[in-house]
Wavefront OBJ file of the C-alpha trace (Angstrom):
o trace
v 0.000 0.000 0.000
v 2.821 2.406 0.840
v 4.660 1.795 -2.402
v 1.440 2.076 -4.388
v 0.543 5.376 -2.733
v 3.943 6.883 -3.456
v 5.353 5.349 -6.647
v 2.341 5.686 -8.944
v 1.484 9.290 -8.009
v 5.126 10.345 -8.321
v 5.358 8.985 -11.846
v 2.028 10.559 -12.786
v 2.899 13.912 -11.241
v 6.327 14.231 -12.852
v 4.525 15.011 -16.100
v 2.453 17.678 -14.376
v 5.354 19.395 -12.629
v 7.805 19.466 -15.515
v 7.098 20.910 -18.931
v 10.718 21.348 -19.972
v 13.253 18.521 -19.608
v 10.462 16.087 -18.880
v 12.518 13.104 -20.051
v 15.286 13.971 -17.576
v 12.750 14.274 -14.760
v 11.227 10.888 -15.613
v 14.709 9.382 -15.795
v 15.639 10.638 -12.345
v 12.333 9.510 -10.850
v 12.542 6.030 -12.340
v 16.236 5.571 -11.525
v 15.457 6.414 -7.907
v 13.071 3.474 -7.856
v 15.737 1.134 -9.201
v 18.406 2.371 -6.810
v 16.008 2.008 -3.890
v 15.198 -1.569 -4.848
v 18.908 -2.322 -5.279
v 19.719 -0.984 -1.799
v 16.664 -2.454 -0.081
v 17.616 -6.111 -0.702
v 20.858 -6.043 1.354
v 19.168 -3.888 3.988
v 16.385 -6.444 4.402
v 18.953 -9.225 4.754
v 20.781 -7.171 7.369
v 17.520 -6.612 9.277
v 16.737 -10.334 9.159
v 20.213 -11.205 10.443
v 19.998 -8.770 13.349
v 16.278 -8.729 14.261
v 14.879 -12.023 12.821
v 12.175 -12.008 10.185
v 9.551 -10.626 12.552
v 11.664 -7.618 13.495
v 12.597 -7.060 9.857
v 8.927 -7.005 8.864
v 8.195 -4.572 11.683
v 10.942 -2.221 10.490
v 9.806 -2.489 6.871
v 6.219 -1.881 7.983
v 7.305 1.359 9.665
v 9.184 2.390 6.543
v 6.229 1.691 4.279
v 3.804 3.474 6.635
v 5.950 6.589 6.151
v 5.550 6.103 2.407
v 1.762 6.041 2.899
v 1.965 9.445 4.562
v 4.240 10.845 1.836
v 1.907 9.534 -0.873
v -1.128 11.035 0.829
v 0.547 14.458 0.993
v 1.224 14.687 -2.744
v -0.933 17.264 -4.458
v -1.044 18.283 -8.106
v -0.132 21.797 -9.112
v -2.920 24.293 -9.453
v -3.913 24.976 -13.032
v -3.199 28.374 -14.426
v -5.928 30.501 -15.960
v -5.262 29.383 -19.577
v -5.428 25.677 -18.719
v -8.673 26.177 -16.806
v -10.309 27.991 -19.711
v -9.253 25.260 -22.162
v -10.539 22.583 -19.805
v -13.799 24.504 -19.325
v -14.274 24.829 -23.096
v -13.693 21.106 -23.603
v -16.148 20.085 -20.888
v -18.810 22.601 -21.919
v -18.947 21.222 -25.493
v -20.195 17.839 -24.312
l 1 2 3 4 5 6 7 8 9 10 11 12 13 14 15 16 17 18 19 20 21 22 23 24 25 26 27 28 29 30 31 32 33 34 35 36 37 38 39 40 41 42 43 44 45 46 47 48 49 50 51 52 53 54 55 56 57 58 59 60 61 62 63 64 65 66 67 68 69 70 71 72 73 74 75 76 77 78 79 80 81 82 83 84 85 86 87 88 89 90 91 92 93 94
């Protein structure tokens, strides 16, 4: 749940936040996911070695609950006046 609430909105919102250099922004966002996965595997093994599997799951649960909070705090940018008028014209034609 924590990864779903943070990863998907981040990828969707990168396109909203960046109009120039959008490919670079997507690249940084997606590489962060890969680097995190790469670093998480040895960290989980370290947690299991030191705290057993139950302690490791408790630590990972705390980490993912923080991701739930971060995902819930993400908000899209407010639309500027031109975007709102275009959106209003599109919806009023229907």
